[in-house]
A tleap script that builds the chain and sets N, CA, C and O, in Angstrom:
source leaprc.protein.ff14SB
mol = sequence {
  NMET LYS GLN GLU LEU HIE TYR GLU PHE ILE
  ASN SER GLN THR GLY ASN VAL ILE ALA TYR
  LEU SER LEU SER ALA ASP MET ASP GLU LYS
  GLN ARG LYS GLU GLN LEU GLU LYS LYS ARG
  ALA GLU ARG ALA ILE ASP ASN LYS LEU PHE
  ILE GLU LEU ILE TYR TRP GLN GLU LYS ASP
  HIE ARG ILE CGLN
}
set mol.1.N position { 115.978 122.936 116.520 }
set mol.1.CA position { 114.522 122.544 116.572 }
set mol.1.C position { 114.376 121.103 116.573 }
set mol.1.O position { 115.055 120.454 115.778 }
set mol.2.N position { 113.590 120.529 117.350 }
set mol.2.CA position { 113.362 119.072 117.495 }
set mol.2.C position { 112.528 118.622 116.369 }
set mol.2.O position { 111.518 119.211 115.983 }
set mol.3.N position { 113.055 117.448 115.822 }
set mol.3.CA position { 112.327 116.854 114.677 }
set mol.3.C position { 111.149 116.130 115.219 }
set mol.3.O position { 111.203 115.504 116.278 }
set mol.4.N position { 110.009 116.229 114.428 }
set mol.4.CA position { 108.732 115.551 114.691 }
set mol.4.C position { 108.118 114.768 113.550 }
set mol.4.O position { 108.274 115.114 112.379 }
set mol.5.N position { 107.450 113.755 113.897 }
set mol.5.CA position { 106.821 113.047 112.856 }
set mol.5.C position { 105.276 113.288 113.062 }
set mol.5.O position { 104.731 113.180 114.160 }
set mol.6.N position { 104.630 113.624 111.896 }
set mol.6.CA position { 103.153 113.975 112.129 }
set mol.6.C position { 102.218 112.849 111.503 }
set mol.6.O position { 102.487 112.321 110.425 }
set mol.7.N position { 101.183 112.548 112.203 }
set mol.7.CA position { 100.203 111.489 111.831 }
set mol.7.C position { 98.979 112.037 111.823 }
set mol.7.O position { 98.709 112.966 112.584 }
set mol.8.N position { 98.056 111.507 110.925 }
set mol.8.CA position { 96.678 111.735 110.975 }
set mol.8.C position { 95.879 110.478 111.002 }
set mol.8.O position { 96.188 109.517 110.298 }
set mol.9.N position { 94.829 110.473 111.827 }
set mol.9.CA position { 93.903 109.493 112.034 }
set mol.9.C position { 92.732 109.516 111.248 }
set mol.9.O position { 92.079 110.560 111.268 }
set mol.10.N position { 92.313 108.518 110.518 }
set mol.10.CA position { 91.311 108.548 109.462 }
set mol.10.C position { 90.261 107.610 109.725 }
set mol.10.O position { 90.576 106.474 110.080 }
set mol.11.N position { 88.963 107.952 109.590 }
set mol.11.CA position { 87.845 107.045 109.744 }
set mol.11.C position { 87.664 106.483 108.155 }
set mol.11.O position { 87.363 107.176 107.183 }
set mol.12.N position { 87.923 105.090 108.174 }
set mol.12.CA position { 87.982 104.471 106.824 }
set mol.12.C position { 86.651 104.419 106.234 }
set mol.12.O position { 86.637 104.271 105.012 }
set mol.13.N position { 85.353 104.522 106.924 }
set mol.13.CA position { 84.161 104.561 106.505 }
set mol.13.C position { 83.849 105.829 105.553 }
set mol.13.O position { 83.148 105.780 104.542 }
set mol.14.N position { 84.508 106.986 106.070 }
set mol.14.CA position { 84.107 108.284 105.521 }
set mol.14.C position { 85.392 108.963 104.861 }
set mol.14.O position { 85.260 109.933 104.114 }
set mol.15.N position { 86.546 108.460 105.141 }
set mol.15.CA position { 87.781 109.085 104.618 }
set mol.15.C position { 88.149 110.385 105.267 }
set mol.15.O position { 89.097 111.084 104.910 }
set mol.16.N position { 87.265 110.671 106.319 }
set mol.16.CA position { 87.615 111.944 107.036 }
set mol.16.C position { 88.658 111.748 108.116 }
set mol.16.O position { 88.715 110.745 108.827 }
set mol.17.N position { 89.525 112.843 108.187 }
set mol.17.CA position { 90.651 112.913 109.290 }
set mol.17.C position { 89.852 113.301 110.506 }
set mol.17.O position { 89.090 114.267 110.498 }
set mol.18.N position { 90.045 112.523 111.555 }
set mol.18.CA position { 89.392 112.725 112.928 }
set mol.18.C position { 90.331 113.197 113.928 }
set mol.18.O position { 89.876 113.568 115.010 }
set mol.19.N position { 91.658 113.236 113.699 }
set mol.19.CA position { 92.558 113.535 114.613 }
set mol.19.C position { 94.047 113.673 114.093 }
set mol.19.O position { 94.373 113.065 113.074 }
set mol.20.N position { 94.984 114.489 114.799 }
set mol.20.CA position { 96.201 114.643 114.350 }
set mol.20.C position { 97.198 114.220 115.548 }
set mol.20.O position { 96.735 114.182 116.688 }
set mol.21.N position { 98.359 113.949 115.354 }
set mol.21.CA position { 99.156 113.577 116.486 }
set mol.21.C position { 100.731 113.752 116.001 }
set mol.21.O position { 101.199 113.089 115.075 }
set mol.22.N position { 101.379 114.597 116.645 }
set mol.22.CA position { 102.893 114.757 116.407 }
set mol.22.C position { 103.712 113.971 117.537 }
set mol.22.O position { 103.423 114.092 118.728 }
set mol.23.N position { 104.641 113.243 117.129 }
set mol.23.CA position { 105.567 112.454 118.014 }
set mol.23.C position { 107.012 112.861 117.628 }
set mol.23.O position { 107.349 113.170 116.485 }
set mol.24.N position { 107.849 112.826 118.739 }
set mol.24.CA position { 109.363 113.031 118.499 }
set mol.24.C position { 109.771 112.035 117.538 }
set mol.24.O position { 109.293 110.901 117.543 }
set mol.25.N position { 110.737 112.470 116.624 }
set mol.25.CA position { 111.420 111.473 115.647 }
set mol.25.C position { 112.392 110.604 116.439 }
set mol.25.O position { 112.697 109.470 116.067 }
set mol.26.N position { 112.853 111.160 117.510 }
set mol.26.CA position { 113.853 110.341 118.577 }
set mol.26.C position { 113.241 109.177 119.188 }
set mol.26.O position { 113.933 108.277 119.666 }
set mol.27.N position { 111.918 109.155 119.194 }
set mol.27.CA position { 111.248 108.170 119.997 }
set mol.27.C position { 111.392 106.691 119.184 }
set mol.27.O position { 111.178 106.646 117.973 }
set mol.28.N position { 111.726 105.633 119.859 }
set mol.28.CA position { 111.885 104.401 119.290 }
set mol.28.C position { 110.623 103.916 118.671 }
set mol.28.O position { 109.549 104.420 119.000 }
set mol.29.N position { 110.699 102.949 117.781 }
set mol.29.CA position { 109.464 102.416 117.132 }
set mol.29.C position { 108.497 101.823 117.909 }
set mol.29.O position { 107.298 101.971 117.674 }
set mol.30.N position { 108.968 101.101 118.904 }
set mol.30.CA position { 107.971 100.518 119.835 }
set mol.30.C position { 107.079 101.538 120.656 }
set mol.30.O position { 105.883 101.351 120.876 }
set mol.31.N position { 107.766 102.582 121.060 }
set mol.31.CA position { 107.133 103.620 121.848 }
set mol.31.C position { 106.243 104.493 120.905 }
set mol.31.O position { 105.205 104.990 121.342 }
set mol.32.N position { 106.590 104.655 119.789 }
set mol.32.CA position { 105.871 105.400 118.700 }
set mol.32.C position { 104.464 104.563 118.355 }
set mol.32.O position { 103.356 105.088 118.254 }
set mol.33.N position { 104.739 103.245 118.210 }
set mol.33.CA position { 103.328 102.395 117.830 }
set mol.33.C position { 102.459 102.327 119.162 }
set mol.33.O position { 101.231 102.288 119.096 }
set mol.34.N position { 103.135 102.313 120.357 }
set mol.34.CA position { 102.207 102.460 121.483 }
set mol.34.C position { 101.343 103.772 121.594 }
set mol.34.O position { 100.162 103.786 121.940 }
set mol.35.N position { 102.035 104.781 121.279 }
set mol.35.CA position { 101.406 106.107 121.285 }
set mol.35.C position { 100.281 106.241 120.280 }
set mol.35.O position { 99.190 106.748 120.542 }
set mol.36.N position { 100.651 105.727 119.070 }
set mol.36.CA position { 99.648 105.730 117.893 }
set mol.36.C position { 98.563 104.781 118.290 }
set mol.36.O position { 97.427 105.153 117.995 }
set mol.37.N position { 98.672 103.726 118.850 }
set mol.37.CA position { 97.504 102.765 119.286 }
set mol.37.C position { 96.744 103.368 120.328 }
set mol.37.O position { 95.520 103.264 120.251 }
set mol.38.N position { 97.230 103.959 121.257 }
set mol.38.CA position { 96.786 104.674 122.297 }
set mol.38.C position { 95.741 105.864 121.833 }
set mol.38.O position { 94.635 106.008 122.354 }
set mol.39.N position { 96.214 106.622 120.866 }
set mol.39.CA position { 95.506 107.711 120.270 }
set mol.39.C position { 94.327 107.055 119.505 }
set mol.39.O position { 93.187 107.505 119.625 }
set mol.40.N position { 94.629 105.907 118.659 }
set mol.40.CA position { 93.592 105.317 117.781 }
set mol.40.C position { 92.399 104.833 118.691 }
set mol.40.O position { 91.230 104.978 118.334 }
set mol.41.N position { 92.769 104.233 119.922 }
set mol.41.CA position { 91.679 103.746 120.854 }
set mol.41.C position { 90.870 104.937 121.467 }
set mol.41.O position { 89.653 104.848 121.631 }
set mol.42.N position { 91.552 106.004 121.786 }
set mol.42.CA position { 90.889 107.245 122.269 }
set mol.42.C position { 89.959 107.690 121.321 }
set mol.42.O position { 88.851 108.062 121.708 }
set mol.43.N position { 90.320 107.709 119.865 }
set mol.43.CA position { 89.462 108.341 118.764 }
set mol.43.C position { 88.276 107.397 118.765 }
set mol.43.O position { 87.122 107.823 118.739 }
set mol.44.N position { 88.572 106.134 118.795 }
set mol.44.CA position { 87.319 105.167 118.548 }
set mol.44.C position { 86.259 105.388 119.734 }
set mol.44.O position { 85.061 105.588 119.537 }
set mol.45.N position { 86.850 105.325 120.944 }
set mol.45.CA position { 85.845 105.717 122.135 }
set mol.45.C position { 85.216 106.959 121.824 }
set mol.45.O position { 83.985 106.955 121.790 }
set mol.46.N position { 85.829 108.026 121.589 }
set mol.46.CA position { 85.250 109.532 121.488 }
set mol.46.C position { 84.246 109.485 120.414 }
set mol.46.O position { 83.159 110.039 120.572 }
set mol.47.N position { 84.550 108.842 119.305 }
set mol.47.CA position { 83.773 108.846 118.183 }
set mol.47.C position { 82.767 107.670 118.030 }
set mol.47.O position { 82.086 107.563 117.010 }
set mol.48.N position { 82.683 106.777 119.075 }
set mol.48.CA position { 81.956 105.656 119.054 }
set mol.48.C position { 81.878 104.782 117.763 }
set mol.48.O position { 80.863 104.389 117.187 }
set mol.49.N position { 83.132 104.578 117.457 }
set mol.49.CA position { 83.589 103.707 116.259 }
set mol.49.C position { 84.220 102.421 116.609 }
set mol.49.O position { 84.907 102.419 117.631 }
set mol.50.N position { 84.108 101.341 115.946 }
set mol.50.CA position { 84.941 100.196 116.067 }
set mol.50.C position { 86.346 100.717 115.802 }
set mol.50.O position { 86.557 101.569 114.939 }
set mol.51.N position { 87.273 100.208 116.535 }
set mol.51.CA position { 88.678 100.551 116.455 }
set mol.51.C position { 89.298 100.196 115.037 }
set mol.51.O position { 90.249 100.788 114.526 }
set mol.52.N position { 88.607 99.141 114.496 }
set mol.52.CA position { 89.172 98.648 113.153 }
set mol.52.C position { 88.774 99.649 112.106 }
set mol.52.O position { 89.321 99.646 111.004 }
set mol.53.N position { 87.917 100.431 112.399 }
set mol.53.CA position { 87.542 101.516 111.333 }
set mol.53.C position { 88.608 102.808 111.215 }
set mol.53.O position { 88.612 103.654 110.320 }
set mol.54.N position { 89.349 102.739 112.165 }
set mol.54.CA position { 90.467 103.839 112.238 }
set mol.54.C position { 91.784 103.480 111.944 }
set mol.54.O position { 92.339 102.589 112.587 }
set mol.55.N position { 92.375 104.118 110.982 }
set mol.55.CA position { 93.662 103.887 110.707 }
set mol.55.C position { 94.607 105.129 110.838 }
set mol.55.O position { 94.085 106.244 110.812 }
set mol.56.N position { 95.840 105.022 110.964 }
set mol.56.CA position { 96.658 106.214 110.935 }
set mol.56.C position { 97.721 106.060 109.686 }
set mol.56.O position { 97.998 104.990 109.143 }
set mol.57.N position { 98.244 107.318 109.353 }
set mol.57.CA position { 99.148 107.326 108.253 }
set mol.57.C position { 99.998 108.731 108.660 }
set mol.57.O position { 99.529 109.704 109.250 }
set mol.58.N position { 101.249 108.573 108.224 }
set mol.58.CA position { 101.972 109.856 108.272 }
set mol.58.C position { 101.335 110.927 107.428 }
set mol.58.O position { 100.944 110.700 106.282 }
set mol.59.N position { 101.241 112.067 108.003 }
set mol.59.CA position { 100.644 113.241 107.223 }
set mol.59.C position { 101.438 113.458 105.990 }
set mol.59.O position { 102.669 113.422 105.980 }
set mol.60.N position { 100.718 113.679 104.979 }
set mol.60.CA position { 101.199 113.794 103.655 }
set mol.60.C position { 101.904 112.684 102.959 }
set mol.60.O position { 102.491 112.862 101.892 }
set mol.61.N position { 101.844 111.533 103.571 }
set mol.61.CA position { 102.245 110.277 102.972 }
set mol.61.C position { 101.095 109.281 102.892 }
set mol.61.O position { 100.885 108.500 103.820 }
set mol.62.N position { 100.398 109.302 101.861 }
set mol.62.CA position { 99.271 108.459 101.798 }
set mol.62.C position { 99.768 106.829 101.664 }
set mol.62.O position { 100.782 106.396 101.117 }
set mol.63.N position { 98.756 106.138 102.318 }
set mol.63.CA position { 98.924 104.553 102.309 }
set mol.63.C position { 98.453 104.167 100.953 }
set mol.63.O position { 97.418 104.665 100.512 }
set mol.64.N position { 99.107 103.361 100.306 }
set mol.64.CA position { 98.533 102.737 99.051 }
set mol.64.C position { 97.911 101.461 99.094 }
set mol.64.O position { 97.448 100.965 98.067 }
savepdb mol mol.pdb
quit
């Protein structure tokens, strides 16, 4: 079974999760960041939010 990393995108104003994304663990860091930034921009557009209001974190690994 292919290993995946799971991410959630959060609206920092509300604390609500607005999207999830799973990426291959084999993906290099540059590709992973590009995919995360692309999804972040899509969520900002779809939710009519400033991109700075959305952040991502690994699912079940809270940012401190």
